[in-house]
Steps between C-alpha positions, in 0.01 A plus 500: 500500500776760574664415167169540316438833670848624403440396140175695499671811632774465239241463225319816617829695500585377151160603369531843662845543348367402157222761532746773597746400229234507228387844615857631504577364155179643360584840653849505350385395154210748498727778624751438223226496240357823643843663502553401136169660406585815697840517328342476156252777582769715660728461197220622275443801725872570508514518122199732483629739766849507348363582156276777635787662693738483204231648277445788743871582523574466127245772421732762649848345472577678173386846611813637677727399215308708246562835669846539349326522164372841602745779423352718775582235760861473388531879486374523858788279613757736354700716746343823373133389523252762619200494731275559197630181341431313826139620500456405135629146555299466821181600318580235236558237768173603669302430183690175436433384857125566466476311170709204621315472832821486703562653842781730392772552239813700574850571370813495717835653406836338566520663843182321606281813491148493357497762223154429357197312635142434410379619842677837475179689574433318828615627840679167558678510165821302448665800334848561636510189720829315538436133410852377448454266801231309316623160371311531171691821421838338561402186309387704200832685490705181530302256285254712302185393686379492857204333665371538853179465694498748780308757697532862397677728745282801411145365501560157653338337197615146407587441136726329252784718372618443141819692425699533176817687418455796263761503224621787288681303238719258694516720807271456803357837599231404749237252612127484421271338758141380476315407816219251447220401735409133523197563722253402228668163454514455875130576534418238236687246713277575798220292343707189425445170678837487675755750635776616263803715579797649317829533689802702391868415515500573874217257578260787572137465389445790258171380349232274640134412504499514881547864614638396838785308334629797299840635601577205724814289473522129426828474687651689794689817406826570679613842615738552205218440255269737683768771506544459124122546456518816709762636262315417177155572651367220281220423745488848653586365846215249520520251787522194268386259771524123431207341320517196728545210259629167632605234247356160593618286209647520149321341206600435141526774237597757762166492682487527879254442779514797738309637794401866518427618852536877473366672807224749437418359158128504430305266278463620143155509350549213256777283646687435826841663549628292792565129540674246275570590138667342201724768344631514144740770384639622170764762415372781277716544188667838471455579870653382829150418620336173597128429474358252752155342508357369828248214471324414823527138613166485683314327217770238453514439875122467524489262204784290644327484838174396334671221304684389815168487690335303220793256482509458878124447515515247217789315661320500835185367335693222326680418822173489692343288228796262508482484877128423491549231235784351701286501814217335312734239359642435845150482648396248235816304560435501873143386444618213281765413754243511783267278300777253434597507867138447605462218251819341625386540860160351415665214317732442795203501740313259273800273479539514878135417546529211255802376686319521834193327358717223364685477828171490691359238267809289544476535878132399489579197287774390737271553798224303327736218423613483860136499617419217263 
């Protein structure tokens, strides 16, 4: 009996282990399938967002380089240029800015001074400002072009700066800059089904569908980096607090599973912005930027949990059915064994009775013979 009881306990443990194992396997398989589907959808979104951003930038990329075709612009960059020439060029840039739909267009001489600007009539005009500390100015002088996403030091307005060197023959005489707003593209991202961000070469979020994520950093910034930002005023002394992303695992094709737990982040109207995400990133050609799409893992987790529950329930049902069939088989076997035992006992009693009857008959015969 103790051995039989131990075997029963072992059988129960084995069945319980089989139920848990089937649920775990179902969860892992369903989670992988769900992740593969999320990756396929995220890759499609990544291609769409990349194309839309490149399209938006390419509309204005050529504009600064065309200003050296204007004789008035080149004349303004001569040493003997007058204030009247500056007003004339500024009026031209004002009209060009209105037609192009850009934030501002301005011309900088070799000393880094703004000599003409489209906002020359405004109280916060760039006219006369010293912008030689701006990286896009230095890049344009050294390589012919400069690109930078930053926050303006005058109006505090974020924008993408496109700079080109102005040539008079083979000689560089100045730099033309066009500042472009990407707010319209950013607003179109606010209705997408998953968060999307664009980070620059410093890992700072410069564009994003989640307002609270903008101008946060994907990685910690040391003091040297922050001092360099203070010198270039690229982010106009923004705090650049960490976004709060923790990498949980790396997947194939550069995808990652991360957790976003940014304090103070509120739920967006169409999707969650905290929890576990599958991220996919792509470098944007012609820029030092990276576009990243965040696909929430809740649906995959829920589907995997559902499949695990179904598998566990099915395994438990099969185990219970097997246990019931085994019990029934054992019960039938016990009944047959009891019947056989009863029949054997009855046969033994009958044989014993026959033996006693024969013995009694023999005794009676012997007694009768003695009496005779």
